[in-house]
C-alpha positions in Angstrom: -26.9 5.9 0.8 -27.2 2.3 1.8 -27.0 0.1 -1.3 -28.7 -3.3 -1.9 -26.4 -6.0 -3.2 -27.9 -5.6 -6.7 -27.3 -1.8 -6.7 -23.8 -2.4 -5.3 -22.9 -4.9 -8.1 -24.3 -2.6 -10.7 -22.1 0.2 -9.5 -19.0 -2.0 -9.6 -19.6 -2.5 -13.3 -18.8 1.2 -13.9 -14.9 1.2 -14.0 -14.9 4.9 -13.1 -16.2 4.1 -9.6 -13.5 3.2 -7.0 -14.3 0.5 -4.4 -12.9 1.4 -1.0 -12.8 -1.1 1.9 -12.6 0.9 5.1 -12.6 -2.0 7.6 -9.7 -2.7 10.0 -6.6 -4.2 8.5 -7.1 -7.7 9.9 -10.6 -7.9 8.5 -9.5 -6.8 5.0 -6.6 -9.3 5.0 -8.8 -12.2 6.0 -11.2 -11.7 3.1 -12.1 -8.8 0.7 -13.7 -8.1 -2.6 -11.2 -8.4 -5.5 -9.8 -5.0 -6.7 -10.9 -3.1 -3.6 -8.5 -0.6 -2.2 -7.9 -0.8 1.5 -8.2 2.8 2.7 -9.1 3.5 6.3 -9.5 6.9 8.0 -5.9 6.4 9.2 -4.6 6.0 5.6 -6.8 8.3 3.6 -4.1 11.1 3.7 -1.6 8.7 2.1 -4.1 7.6 -0.6 -4.8 11.3 -1.5 -1.2 12.3 -1.5 -0.2 9.6 -3.9 -3.1 10.2 -6.2 -4.9 6.9 -5.6 -8.1 8.9 -4.9 -9.2 12.5 -5.0 -11.8 14.4 -3.0 -14.1 14.3 -6.0 -13.5 10.6 -7.0 -16.7 8.5 -7.2 -16.4 6.2 -4.2 -18.3 3.0 -3.2 -17.6 2.0 0.4 -17.4 -1.3 2.3 -17.8 -0.3 6.0 -17.5 -2.1 9.3 -21.2 -2.0 10.4 -20.1 -1.2 14.0 -18.2 1.9 12.7 -20.7 2.9 10.0 -21.7 6.3 11.2 -18.2 7.4 12.3 -16.6 6.3 9.0 -19.2 8.1 6.9 -18.9 11.2 9.0 -15.1 11.1 8.6 -15.3 11.0 4.8 -17.8 13.8 4.8 -15.8 16.0 7.1 -12.6 15.3 5.2 -14.2 16.8 2.1 -15.1 13.8 -0.1 -18.0 15.0 -2.1 -18.8 12.1 -4.3 -19.4 9.1 -2.0 -22.0 7.1 -4.1 -23.0 4.8 -1.3 -22.1 1.8 0.9 -23.1 -1.8 0.8 -25.9 -2.3 3.3 -24.8 -4.9 5.9 -21.2 -4.5 4.9 -18.9 -7.3 3.7 -21.0 -10.0 5.2 -23.7 -9.2 2.7 -21.2 -9.8 -0.1 -20.0 -13.1 1.4 -23.6 -14.3 1.8 -24.0 -14.3 -2.0 -21.1 -16.6 -2.5 -19.4 -14.0 -4.7 -15.6 -14.1 -5.4 -13.3 -12.9 -2.7 -9.5 -12.4 -2.1 -7.2 -12.5 0.8 -3.7 -11.4 1.9 -1.0 -13.2 3.8 1.0 -11.5 6.6 4.3 -12.7 8.1 6.2 -11.8 11.2 9.6 -10.3 10.7 11.4 -13.4 11.9 9.7 -15.4 9.1 11.1 -12.9 6.6 14.6 -13.3 8.0 14.3 -17.1 7.7 13.0 -17.0 4.2 15.5 -14.6 2.6 18.5 -17.1 2.4 16.4 -19.9 0.9 14.2 -18.1 -1.7 16.0 -16.7 -4.7 12.8 -15.0 -5.9 12.1 -13.2 -2.6 11.9 -9.5 -3.0 11.8 -7.2 0.1 9.8 -4.3 -1.3 10.6 -1.2 0.8 7.9 1.4 0.5 9.4 4.0 2.9 10.5 7.4 1.6 13.7 7.4 -0.4 15.8 9.2 2.2 14.9 6.6 4.8 15.7 3.8 2.4 19.1 5.4 1.5 20.0 5.6 5.2 19.5 1.9 5.7 17.6 -1.0 4.1 17.7 -4.8 3.9 20.3 -6.0 1.5 19.0 -6.5 -2.1 15.6 -4.9 -1.3 13.9 -2.8 -3.9 12.8 0.8 -3.1 9.3 1.8 -4.3 8.1 4.7 -2.1 4.3 4.7 -1.6 4.1 8.1 -3.4 5.3 6.4 -6.6 2.8 3.6 -6.7 0.7 5.5 -9.3 3.7 5.7 -11.7 3.6 2.8 -14.3 7.3 3.2 -14.8 8.1 2.6 -11.1 5.9 -0.5 -11.1 7.5 -2.0 -14.2 10.1 -4.2 -12.4 7.4 -6.0 -10.3 5.8 -9.1 -11.7 4.3 -12.4 -10.5 7.5 -14.5 -10.5 8.8 -12.5 -7.5 7.7 -13.3 -3.9 7.1 -9.8 -2.7 7.3 -8.9 1.0 6.1 -5.4 1.6 7.9 -3.3 4.3 6.5 0.0 5.3 7.7 2.3 8.1 5.6 0.8 10.9 3.0 -1.4 9.1 0.3 1.2 8.8 0.3 1.5 5.0 1.2 -2.1 4.2 -2.4 -3.1 3.1 -2.9 0.1 1.2 0.2 -0.7 -0.8 -0.8 -4.4 -1.2 -4.3 -3.5 -2.4 -2.8 -1.2 -5.1 -0.5 -4.0 -6.3 -3.4 -6.4 -6.4 -5.4 -4.0 -8.5 -2.4 -3.9 -10.9 -2.6 -7.7 -11.2 0.3 -8.5 -8.9 -0.9 -11.0 -6.3 2.1 -12.9 -5.0 2.4 -10.6 -2.0 3.0 -10.8 1.7 3.1 -8.0 4.2 5.6 -7.8 7.0 3.8 -7.0 10.3 5.0 -3.7 11.9 7.3 -3.1 8.9 10.7 -1.4 9.4 10.1 -1.0 13.1 10.0 -4.8 13.5 13.0 -5.2 11.2 15.0 -2.9 13.5 13.9 -4.9 16.5 15.5 -8.0 15.0 18.3 -6.2 13.1 20.9 -8.9 14.1 19.0 -11.3 11.8 19.5 -9.2 8.6 22.2 -7.8 6.4 21.8 -4.1 5.6 23.0 -1.6 3.0 23.1 2.1 2.7 23.2 4.4 -0.3 25.4 7.4 -0.1 24.6 10.3 -2.4 27.7 11.6 -4.3 29.1 14.9 -3.0 30.3 17.6 -5.5 33.6 19.1 -4.7 35.3 21.9 -6.7 38.6 21.0 -8.3 41.5 23.4 -8.6 40.6 23.9 -12.2 37.1 24.9 -11.3 38.5 27.3 -8.7 40.9 28.8 -11.3 38.1 29.3 -13.8 36.2 31.3 -11.2 39.3 33.4 -10.6 39.8 34.0 -14.3 36.3 35.3 -14.7 
């Protein structure tokens, strides 16, 4: 259902409703409605897997008008049964009212490399899976896999005095992660374009660490105890 701006704003007042911005990444980064989650057809599966939305969640959508029919069809075919409506005219309708908006800064990987030595509060936030992080990550980066973003305990060490640079596997989920942090009140965020793939392309510019899991070996005493049994 296409919503007028008044209907849309009224629905936003209900905190049970979830505002989803489905526009392409660059459009969302340039300007978006505060507290919107950036979830596109390409990242819906990640949002569902991490529990950010469910198939029955009450959703309000911001669509790219040129992709309106395709996006609505995708959500329907994917089994989302509680799409309440979308803002008629898309984000431009919101902008035309002079309502509040937010934005997100992106950086190229070489900017990250240049900033690390000079910013004591810089935090590379690696949102890849734990196994990938353990194999290799930028020195002093923090691991917060995307799947753990709904866990308040995992989010506890992030706050506004850090300059957070989000690094995903290839950049696909950067804005999903950033939108979730913003919804938690953490706004001092940048995303690293192309994520870990870009870091590897300029790996001579970084220092890396690995985490080795401890291996359990049986001692002679352990072996003897088994023999005694």
